[in-house]
N, C-alpha and C positions, 0 to 999 in steps of 0.2 A: 513916485514912479509914473513916467509918463506912458502914453497908450502904445508905443513902440516897444518899450521895455515889458510891458505886460504881455503884449503879443509873442515876444521872444521868449519870455519865461513860460508861458502856456505851451508854446511848440516844444520847448525842452522837457516840461513835465510829461507832455503827450507821448513823446519819443520814449522818454524813460518808462512810462507805464506800458507801453507797447513792447519794448525790449523786456522788460520783467515778464510779462505775459508769455512772450516768445521763449524765453528761457525756461519757464515753468513748463510749458507746453512740450518743450524738447526735453525737459528732465523727466517728465511724466511718461512721454512716449518717444523714447530715443530711437534713432534711425541708424542702422548699422549697413555698411557696405560689404557684401560678400562677393566672392569671385562669380557669382551668377547673378547678382543684383542686389538691390537695397531692400532691407526689411525693417518693418517698425515693431518694436516690442512695447512693454508696459512696466512701470515701476510698481511695486506691490509691497504694501507695508504688513508684515507679519503680526498677528494679533499678540503675540508673546513679546513683551517689553524687552526682554533679555536677547532677543534676535533682531538683526539690523535689516533694514529694506533689502529687497533683491530686485532685479530686473529680469523679466520672462520675455522669452521669445518662443512662441508656440507655433506648431505646424509648418515649420521650415521644410520645404521639399528637399530630400537627399537623393532621390532618384525619380526617374520617370514612372508613369503608370507601367507596370511589368506585363509582358506577355505571359500568359499562363503557361507554367513548367518551363519557362525560360529565365535566364538571367536578366536582372534589370540594368538599365542605362544610367549614366550620370544625368542630373536633371537639366533642363533647357534653361539658358538665360531668359531674363524678363527686363522690361523697361518699367520706369516707374518705381514706386515703393509698394512691396507687398504687405499686407496687413498680416502680422504674426502674433496677434493678440488673442486668437482662438486655435484650439488643437485640430488637427486635421483628422479625417476619419479613420477609424480602427480597421485593421485587417479583417476580413470575413472569417467568421467562426461561429460554430453552433453551440449556444448554451441553453440548456434546458430550464428555465426560470419556473415553469409549470411546477416541476416537482421539488422545488427549492426546499419546501418545509420538510421534505422527506430525507433530505440530506444530512450528512453529519455537521456538526457545529463550524468546523473549520471551514468546510465547503460552503455552507451558506455566507459566512463572513466574507469569502472571496467573491462568490456570486454577487452579493449585495455591492460589494466596492465595484465590480466591474459594471454593473448594470448602467448607470448613466453614461458610461463611455462607449456603450454597445449600441446606442440609439442609432448611430450614423456609422455604417461600414460600407467599404468600397474595395474594390480591387485595386483602386488608385490610392494607396494607403502608405507610401513610403515618405513618411513625415518625422521629423525630430523636434525636440524641445531643448531649449537652452536657458539656464538659470546661472545668475551670478551675483555677487553682492553689489548693491547700487554704489557703494562708496569706491567701487573698483573702476568706475568709468573713467576713461582717461589715465588710468594709471599705467606708466610705462613698464611697471614690474609685473609681468603676466602671473597669472594663478595657476596652480596644479589643475588638471582637468580629470573628472571622474565620469566615465560612460557606463551606463547601467544597461544590462541585457536582462529583460524580465523572464521569468520562469512561467510556467503553465501547462507542463507535460507536452510541449511542442505543438500544442493544439488550442490554447487560450490565453487571453491577456493581452495588453497594450501597453505601450510605453507612457502615454498620457496618464494612466491611473496612478503612476507613481511621480507625486510632485516633488521636484528636487529643490524647492525654495528653502526649507529649513536646513538642509545638508549644505547648500551652498552659502547661507547666512552663517551657520554655526562654525563650519569648517573653513571658511574663506578659500572656497574652491569654486570652479566653474563645473556645473553638473549638466550632464547631457542624457535625456532618454529618447527612446525612439520605437517606432513600430517595425515589425518585420513580418513577412509572411509564415504562416503556421499550418500545421496539420496537412491537408492534401494540397493545397497551393504552395506550401513551404517546403514540401518534403516528399511528394509522391516520386517515385523513381522505378522504371524499369529495369536498370542495370544497364541500359543503353544510351547512345548519344542522343535519342529522339526525347528522352525524360531522365536526365541523369541524376536528378534529386538535388538536395543541398541549396534550393533556392533561398530558404531562410538564412541560411548560412552566408550566403552571397550577399544578401540584403544586409547582414550585420558588417560584412567587410567594406560594403559601399558606404554604410553609415560612419565607419571609422576613417575610411578615406576622406569623407567630408569634413569630419572634425579634424583631422590632421591638417588638411589644407586651409580651412576657415576659422577654426578656434580663436586664433591671434585676433580677430576682429571683435571677440567678445571677451576680451582680456584674458584668454587662457594661453597656456603655454604648449605649443605643439610637440615640445620634446618631454613633457611630464604628463603624459596620458596613462591613465590607469583604468582598465576595463574591470567591471564587477558585476556580479549577480548572482542568483540563487536558483536551486532547483535545475530545471533544464536549460536555465540561462547560465549556469554554473558548468554544465556539461559542454554547452556551446563554447565557453571560453576556454575549457581545456583543449577543445578542437582548434580554437583560433590559434592557441599557443604553439601548435603543431603544424599549423598550416602554412606553406610557401607564400600563399596569397597575402599574409598578414604582416610580412617582413617591414619592421619599422613603423607599423601603424601604431603600436603602443608600447610602454616601457614596464608595465607591472600590471598583475592581474590579482584579483580578490575572488576567490572561488568558494562560494558559500552553498555547503550542503548538497553537493552533486558533483559529478564528474562523468568523464565519457566512458571509463571503465565500469561504471554501474551497469547492471543488466538492462536498464531502461535508458542508459545513455546514448545507444544508437540503435538503429534498425537493422536486424538480419532478415534476409530474404526479402528485400522490399518488393520485388516483382510479385510475390504472393499476395500481398496486401492490394497492390495496385490491380491485380487481376479480379480480386474479391469485390472491389469497389466497382471495376468495370462492368461485371456481371450484374450488380444491383442497378445499374443505369442503363443497361442494354447497350454497352459498348464492349462487350467481350469478344475478342476474336484472337486467333493465334498469331496474328500479325500486330506486333507491339506498336509499330508506327502508326497504323490505321485506329488502333485502340486509343493511342494518346490524343490522335486528332479529333476523335469522337468525343473524348473527355474535355478538350478545349472548347468544343462548341456548346457543350451542356450549360444550361443556367447554373448559376453558382448556387442558388437554393436547392436545385436537385442534387449537387454533388454533396452539399452539406448535410441534407436530409437522409442521404445515403450512408454517411459515416457517422457513428456515434462513439465520440471519445469518452472514455471513463472520466467520471468527476473527480476520482481521487488517484492516489499513486497506484501504479501498477508495476508488474515485474518486467515488461517489455513495453516499447513503443512500436505503434502500428506504423505511424508516419513520422520517422525522424531522421537524423543525419545518417549518411551511409559512406563507406568507402568508395569514392568516385574516381581515384586516380588524378584528381585535379585539386580543389579545395581540400578534401582528405585523401592524401595519396597512398595512405596504407592504414592498417588498423592502428589506433593509438598505442597499444602495447609495443607494436614493433617500432613505431615511430619514436618511442621514448627509451627503447633500449638497443637500438642499432645505430652506429656513427653514421651522421648525413649532415647536410646543410640544415635540415630541420631540426635535428637534435641540439646543434650549436644554437639556433635561434631560441629553442626552448630554454637552453641554459642561461641565456642572457636575459630572460625575463624574470623580474623579482615576482614570487609568487607567495601569497598569504592564502591558507586553505583553513577551513573550518567546518565543524559539526555542532549542531545544537543537541542538548542533552537527550530529549525524547522525540526524536525525529520519528522514530517507528510507530509512535501513538497514531499517526494517519492511516496507518495500514488495519488498524483494528477498531477505529472510533466508533464505525458503523455497527460494531457487534451489539447484540440485544443486552441491555443491562451492563453496558461496558463500565459505568459508575461503580458497580459493586464487585467488579474483577471479570475473570474468564474462567469458565468452568473447565473441567478435565477434558471434557470431549471437545470443545472449541479450542482449546490448546493443543489438542492431538490434530485436529482437522486443519488448523493454521498452518502447523509445520509440514504435515503432509502435503498440503496444497503448495505451499513454496517450494519443497523438495522436488515434487513431481514436475513442477514447471521450469525451475532452475537448474537441477541437476537429474534429469530424467534416466540416466544411464548408471546413476550411483545410488538408487533410490533408497534402498534399505539401509546400507552401512551409514549414509549421511543422515537419513532420518533419525536412527537411534543416536548417533554422534551429538546432533544439534538438540533433540530432546533431552539428553544427559547434560550437556553443557549449560543450558538455559532453564533447567529445573533447579529451584532452591530447596535443596534436599531437607534443610532443616525445617522447612514450612511447604512440603511439597502439596499439601492439600488445601492450601490457602488460595482461594480465587484471586486475592490481591497480589499474592507473589507470582503467580502464573501470569496475571497481566503484565507485571513488571519485567517478567521473563521474556515474553513475546516483544514488548516494546524495546527491549534491549537487543533482542535478536535482529529486528528489522532496522532499527538504529544502526547497528554493527554492519550487518550484511548488505543493506542496501544503499547506505549512505557513507557510513565511517571507512569500512575496510577499503573499498574501491578509492575513496578519497585520499586515505593514508597511503596507499600504494602509489598514486600520483606524486605525493610529496616525498615519497622515498626515492623514486625514479629522478625526481628533480634535485634533490639534495645529494645524490650521487654525481652528477654532472655540473653542478653549479657551486659557487663560492658558498661557504656557510652562511654568509651574511643575506643571502637572497631568497632563503626557504624558510617559510614561517607556518606553524601550525597553531590552530587556537581551538579551543572548546568553549561554549557558552552554556554555563549551567544556571539553574534558577532554584 
């Protein structure tokens, strides 16, 4: 081989090596062009050998930094490539980690899971994350899309704490999780146009709009979008199925352990809670417009310190969705039962709803010696408290009826059966019955193949 041939061979090998390195780099850190600009994700190999590698895109903006107590706008376009390998900040929320050891076990688990994701919080928090199987890159056959709406009593949580990698890999689907405003920032309402409420719901709609328009760039099918979520995420989803603002944004919904018909699904008399908050931070005035402007100027830490969200399930939500005549045009019950364009939209959405066997345990797990059961006194007090708050005008008759129904008369003096009775009561009354009611309304107006109900037992 002469010198010229050796030089040519070395050049060919060099080009081959560079091309291979470039391919690996592109494979490990794929770049996708969205309608707002290009984003760079990363390939991720799951530790489980039975799961395929996935591609993650984290911290993609789906909205601009929202003004406080106003709807957010679509994100601005950018030049260059945005690094989407790290999640965006979580939305502001107050979590009492100092008292975590005093909390019930399920609350401790949730708070410990949330802790690393709350080290960085900002009102500029409207970011989403996309996960899809790595072998789907470049596949012309787009995959089904699943968009997760997290729970947290309308006050806690972040989309980033739910990693969609395993679901994307196992299910061959594109998974989207996202942050949205919660608590005061997400739902404070005076019932007037200066603070209509439902900012968190408007964020959810904005995220779904982004998914509808951009998911094709991530191998997702914009005509096969399913929204799913649990707890207040599930309640939000039932409202989205009834909102004229969500028309065409998704085809199916999976509603897990919650609905807008639950006592905690929406906020009643929101102006009361807004006024109580304003009083705590020296913004209280009979003029709602001036009161809201004062709240807008307050540092976020001041607002969060003034409002303490209970760490566990409650009968009502202080700051949650409201009927605003726009995103939620009427009460869910009216929207599901009266002929309208919204009802036609509701019936066209495939709906899968379900409840877990012992949801109600969360309402009593903080009781003393709960592992040994519930005493007769605690059983009576629990039912009395529930009836007083949920049925205040029919207290006596309902208290007696509930006590009768949920007492195991064959073992009425057993602490274990009293505990089982309370768990069943809270499971049915606070989760099951409202959820089944939504399923029944949907089944009345939809084809029989579009309404499904599940129970999860263990």
